[in-house]
C-alpha positions as CSV (number, residue, x, y, z in Angstrom):
1,X,1.3,2.1,69.3
2,X,-0.3,1.0,67.2
3,X,-0.9,-2.7,67.1
4,X,-0.5,-5.5,64.1
5,X,-3.6,-5.1,62.2
6,X,-5.7,-8.8,62.5
7,X,-7.0,-9.5,59.2
8,X,-7.0,-12.8,58.3
9,X,-4.5,-14.4,55.9
10,X,-5.3,-17.2,54.0
11,X,-3.2,-18.9,52.1
12,X,-4.7,-22.1,51.9
13,X,-7.9,-23.0,49.4
14,X,-9.4,-25.7,51.9
15,X,-9.0,-23.2,55.9
16,X,-10.6,-20.4,53.8
17,X,-13.2,-22.1,53.0
18,X,-12.9,-23.5,56.9
19,X,-14.0,-20.4,57.9
20,X,-16.2,-18.9,56.0
21,X,-17.5,-21.5,57.0
22,X,-18.1,-24.0,53.4
23,X,-19.3,-27.6,53.7
24,X,-17.4,-28.4,50.8
25,X,-13.1,-28.9,50.7
26,X,-11.2,-29.7,47.8
27,X,-8.4,-32.8,47.6
28,X,-5.9,-30.3,45.2
29,X,-4.4,-27.6,47.1
30,X,-4.2,-25.8,43.9
31,X,-7.6,-25.4,42.3
32,X,-11.6,-26.2,43.6
33,X,-14.8,-25.3,42.2
34,X,-18.0,-26.0,43.3
35,X,-21.7,-24.8,42.9
36,X,-23.5,-22.5,45.4
37,X,-26.3,-23.5,45.6
38,X,-29.9,-20.9,47.3
39,X,-30.1,-22.0,51.4
40,X,-33.1,-23.8,52.8
41,X,-32.9,-21.1,55.5
42,X,-32.6,-17.6,55.8
43,X,-30.1,-16.4,56.7
44,X,-27.0,-13.7,56.8
45,X,-23.6,-14.3,55.5
46,X,-20.8,-11.7,56.4
47,X,-16.5,-12.0,56.2
48,X,-14.7,-9.1,57.4
49,X,-11.9,-7.9,55.6
50,X,-9.2,-10.6,54.4
51,X,-7.3,-11.2,52.5
52,X,-5.9,-14.8,50.2
53,X,-2.9,-15.8,48.2
54,X,-5.4,-17.5,45.6
55,X,-7.5,-16.1,43.1
56,X,-11.0,-16.2,43.6
57,X,-13.2,-16.1,40.3
58,X,-17.0,-16.3,40.3
59,X,-20.5,-16.0,38.4
60,X,-23.1,-15.1,41.2
61,X,-27.0,-14.3,40.3
62,X,-29.8,-14.0,42.7
63,X,-28.1,-11.9,45.1
64,X,-30.1,-10.7,47.5
65,X,-29.7,-8.4,50.4
66,X,-26.1,-7.6,49.2
67,X,-24.2,-4.7,48.7
68,X,-21.4,-4.9,46.4
69,X,-18.9,-1.9,45.9
70,X,-16.8,-2.1,42.7
71,X,-15.1,1.4,40.9
72,X,-17.0,4.3,41.8
73,X,-20.6,2.4,42.5
74,X,-22.1,0.5,45.1
75,X,-24.2,-1.0,43.5
76,X,-27.2,-2.8,46.1
77,X,-29.7,-6.7,45.1
78,X,-27.5,-6.7,42.0
79,X,-29.5,-9.6,39.2
80,X,-26.5,-10.9,38.7
81,X,-22.3,-10.5,38.3
82,X,-18.6,-11.3,37.6
83,X,-16.1,-10.7,40.0
84,X,-12.1,-11.2,39.3
85,X,-10.0,-11.5,42.1
86,X,-6.3,-10.9,42.0
87,X,-4.0,-12.8,45.3
88,X,-3.3,-10.3,48.1
89,X,-6.6,-7.8,48.2
90,X,-8.6,-7.0,51.4
91,X,-11.6,-8.0,50.0
92,X,-14.7,-8.7,52.7
93,X,-18.4,-9.7,51.7
94,X,-22.1,-9.9,52.5
95,X,-25.3,-11.7,51.1
96,X,-28.2,-14.0,52.5
97,X,-29.2,-17.3,51.5
98,X,-31.0,-16.2,47.7
99,X,-27.6,-15.9,46.3
100,X,-26.4,-18.6,43.7
101,X,-24.1,-19.5,41.1
102,X,-20.4,-20.8,40.3
103,X,-17.3,-19.8,42.4
104,X,-13.5,-21.1,41.6
105,X,-10.8,-20.7,43.7
106,X,-7.2,-21.3,41.6
107,X,-3.3,-20.8,42.8
108,X,-0.8,-19.6,40.2
109,X,0.7,-23.4,39.7
110,X,-2.4,-24.4,39.2
111,X,-1.3,-23.3,35.2
112,X,1.8,-24.3,35.4
113,X,2.2,-25.1,31.6
114,X,0.7,-22.5,30.7
115,X,4.2,-20.2,29.1
116,X,2.8,-16.4,29.0
117,X,2.9,-14.0,31.9
118,X,-0.8,-14.8,33.9
119,X,-1.2,-11.2,34.5
120,X,-0.6,-9.8,31.3
121,X,-2.5,-12.7,29.1
122,X,-5.8,-12.3,31.5
123,X,-5.8,-8.3,32.8
124,X,-8.4,-8.8,34.4
125,X,-7.1,-10.6,37.8
126,X,-5.6,-7.0,38.3
127,X,-3.2,-6.8,41.6
128,X,-4.1,-3.8,42.5
129,X,-8.5,-4.1,42.9
130,X,-10.7,-7.1,42.4
131,X,-13.1,-6.5,38.5
132,X,-16.9,-6.9,39.0
133,X,-19.5,-7.2,36.4
134,X,-22.8,-6.4,37.5
135,X,-25.3,-8.5,34.4
136,X,-28.3,-9.0,34.0
137,X,-30.7,-12.8,33.9
138,X,-30.1,-13.2,30.6
139,X,-25.9,-12.6,30.4
140,X,-25.7,-14.8,33.3
141,X,-27.9,-17.8,31.6
142,X,-25.5,-17.4,28.9
143,X,-22.4,-17.6,31.2
144,X,-23.3,-20.4,33.1
145,X,-23.1,-23.2,31.0
146,X,-19.4,-21.6,30.9
147,X,-18.9,-22.4,34.1
148,X,-21.0,-25.4,34.6
149,X,-18.5,-27.2,32.2
150,X,-15.6,-27.1,34.6
151,X,-17.3,-27.6,37.0
152,X,-18.8,-31.3,35.8
153,X,-14.5,-31.9,34.5
154,X,-13.7,-30.5,38.2
155,X,-16.2,-33.4,39.7
156,X,-15.7,-36.4,37.5
157,X,-11.2,-35.9,36.9
158,X,-8.8,-36.8,39.0
159,X,-8.4,-35.1,42.8
160,X,-4.4,-35.6,42.3
161,X,-4.4,-33.0,39.0
162,X,-7.8,-32.1,37.6
163,X,-5.9,-31.3,34.4
164,X,-8.9,-31.6,32.0
165,X,-11.2,-29.2,34.4
166,X,-8.3,-27.1,34.6
167,X,-7.9,-26.9,31.2
168,X,-11.1,-26.3,30.7
169,X,-10.9,-23.3,32.6
170,X,-8.0,-21.6,30.8
171,X,-10.0,-22.1,27.9
172,X,-13.6,-19.7,30.0
173,X,-10.1,-17.1,31.0
174,X,-9.6,-17.4,27.2
175,X,-13.3,-16.6,27.0
176,X,-14.2,-13.7,29.5
177,X,-11.3,-12.2,27.7
178,X,-13.0,-11.6,24.6
179,X,-16.7,-10.8,27.0
180,X,-14.7,-8.2,29.2
181,X,-13.2,-6.8,26.5
182,X,-17.0,-5.8,24.6
183,X,-17.8,-4.8,28.3
184,X,-15.4,-2.5,28.2
185,X,-16.0,-0.5,25.0
186,X,-18.1,2.5,26.0
187,X,-15.2,3.2,28.9
188,X,-13.4,4.3,25.4
189,X,-15.5,7.4,25.5
190,X,-15.5,7.9,28.6
191,X,-13.1,11.6,29.4
192,X,-9.5,10.9,31.2
193,X,-10.6,12.8,34.1
194,X,-14.1,9.9,34.5
195,X,-11.3,7.8,34.1
196,X,-9.7,8.0,36.1
197,X,-11.6,8.5,39.1
198,X,-12.9,4.9,38.6
199,X,-9.6,3.9,38.8
200,X,-9.2,5.5,42.4
201,X,-12.7,3.9,43.7
202,X,-11.7,0.7,43.1
203,X,-7.8,1.2,44.2
204,X,-9.6,2.3,47.2
205,X,-12.1,-0.2,47.4
206,X,-8.8,-3.0,48.3
207,X,-6.4,-0.3,50.0
208,X,-8.6,1.5,51.9
209,X,-7.6,-0.7,55.4
210,X,-3.5,0.7,54.6
211,X,-3.9,3.7,53.0
212,X,-5.0,6.6,54.6
213,X,-3.6,9.8,51.9
214,X,-4.8,11.0,48.7
215,X,-1.0,11.4,48.5
216,X,-0.6,7.2,47.9
217,X,-3.1,6.6,46.0
218,X,-1.9,9.7,43.0
219,X,1.6,7.1,43.7
220,X,0.0,4.0,42.0
221,X,-2.1,6.0,39.7
222,X,1.1,7.6,38.9
223,X,-0.3,11.0,39.2
224,X,0.7,14.5,41.5
225,X,-2.0,14.5,44.5
226,X,-3.5,17.7,43.1
227,X,-4.3,16.6,39.5
228,X,-5.9,14.1,41.4
229,X,-8.0,15.8,43.8
230,X,-9.0,17.9,40.7
231,X,-9.9,15.3,38.9
232,X,-12.5,13.6,41.5
233,X,-13.4,17.1,42.5
234,X,-15.1,17.7,39.2
235,X,-16.3,14.8,37.8
236,X,-18.1,13.9,41.5
237,X,-18.3,16.6,43.0
238,X,-16.8,15.3,45.9
239,X,-13.4,15.3,47.8
240,X,-11.3,13.0,47.7
241,X,-10.1,11.8,50.6
242,X,-14.4,11.8,51.8
243,X,-14.3,8.3,49.8
244,X,-11.4,6.9,51.9
245,X,-13.2,7.9,54.5
246,X,-16.7,6.8,53.2
247,X,-15.2,3.4,52.5
248,X,-14.4,2.4,55.3
249,X,-17.3,3.6,57.2
250,X,-18.6,0.8,55.4
251,X,-16.4,-1.1,56.2
252,X,-17.4,-0.4,59.6
253,X,-21.0,-0.7,59.7
254,X,-21.0,-4.1,58.0
255,X,-18.9,-5.0,61.2
256,X,-21.3,-3.8,63.7
257,X,-23.3,-4.8,62.3
258,X,-23.0,-8.9,61.5
259,X,-20.3,-9.7,63.8
260,X,-20.1,-9.4,67.6
261,X,-16.4,-7.8,67.8
262,X,-15.8,-5.7,70.8
263,X,-14.6,-2.4,68.7
264,X,-11.5,-2.7,70.1
265,X,-10.9,-5.8,67.2
266,X,-13.2,-4.0,64.8
267,X,-10.2,-0.8,65.4
268,X,-7.7,-3.0,64.9
269,X,-9.3,-4.7,62.2
270,X,-9.9,-1.2,60.3
271,X,-6.6,-0.5,61.0
272,X,-7.1,2.5,63.3
273,X,-4.1,3.2,66.4
274,X,-6.6,2.5,68.7
275,X,-10.3,2.4,69.8
276,X,-10.7,5.9,70.4
277,X,-9.5,7.2,67.1
278,X,-11.4,4.8,65.9
279,X,-15.0,6.0,67.9
280,X,-13.6,9.0,67.3
281,X,-14.1,8.9,63.4
282,X,-17.3,7.3,63.4
283,X,-19.1,9.3,65.4
284,X,-17.4,12.6,62.8
285,X,-19.5,10.6,60.0
286,X,-22.0,9.5,61.8
287,X,-23.0,11.3,64.5
288,X,-23.2,8.5,66.3
289,X,-20.9,6.5,68.3
290,X,-20.5,2.9,67.1
291,X,-21.4,1.4,70.3
292,X,-24.3,3.5,70.2
293,X,-24.9,2.3,66.1
294,X,-24.9,-1.2,66.9
295,X,-27.3,-1.5,69.7
296,X,-30.1,0.9,67.8
297,X,-29.9,-1.7,64.6
298,X,-30.1,-4.0,66.9
299,X,-33.4,-3.2,68.7
């Protein structure tokens, strides 16, 4: 019998901060804002797959030794990036001690005074996948003061409501709406097949643990499995199913390299029915067993 997947699900912001771990805590259960500073000592930080019930919004720079997957690309050591993450999506991350920037966590109740539908108003918070935009240093420098204003308001306002900070956050989201619209203008020149591939890979990046068939993604995209498969093949030259396998392998390698979790727990975290099934899958794609891969990389 398949063991229930043990992906952590955080409903409390402080409980999540404790799991990272982070020294910071919030006195407001709906809202937290912090400035992430470079660590003094070398460190490899990896957070295995998890879900949370609140929004995550961040601007990072000096990402150092990191891999960030989004859309149809995996970016290694991006200079700077902007990320929008909705509740209930699978997420994982890794970085070293050089990462800096601004991080904001909030729940929808934070904007109880805000009448329009939140996702309709700010579509970059997508319910099905994470939105991430790679930036250069100049763009980071232009955006950072806007995040700094939210942080400053958060730190000086009362913990009971942080009303000024929440108002500034709302203003920042409207600023981001214009920024993202400008960034996405280039997508108008993409073909329908290229756009479908991009949406498919974004979905895979957030649903690879519980959705393993092309049909499941075709249903999410309101197309037939055959149309999705043909479009992916035409644009990328690769089989649509191979992207799901590649995403699982990427996460499996991170779990093997950056944690001491045993093979059975890794298998269950990644949604496999048992450790043997996971071992066969990994060896098929990497031509080495998961345990041998871990030992080889830690020599």
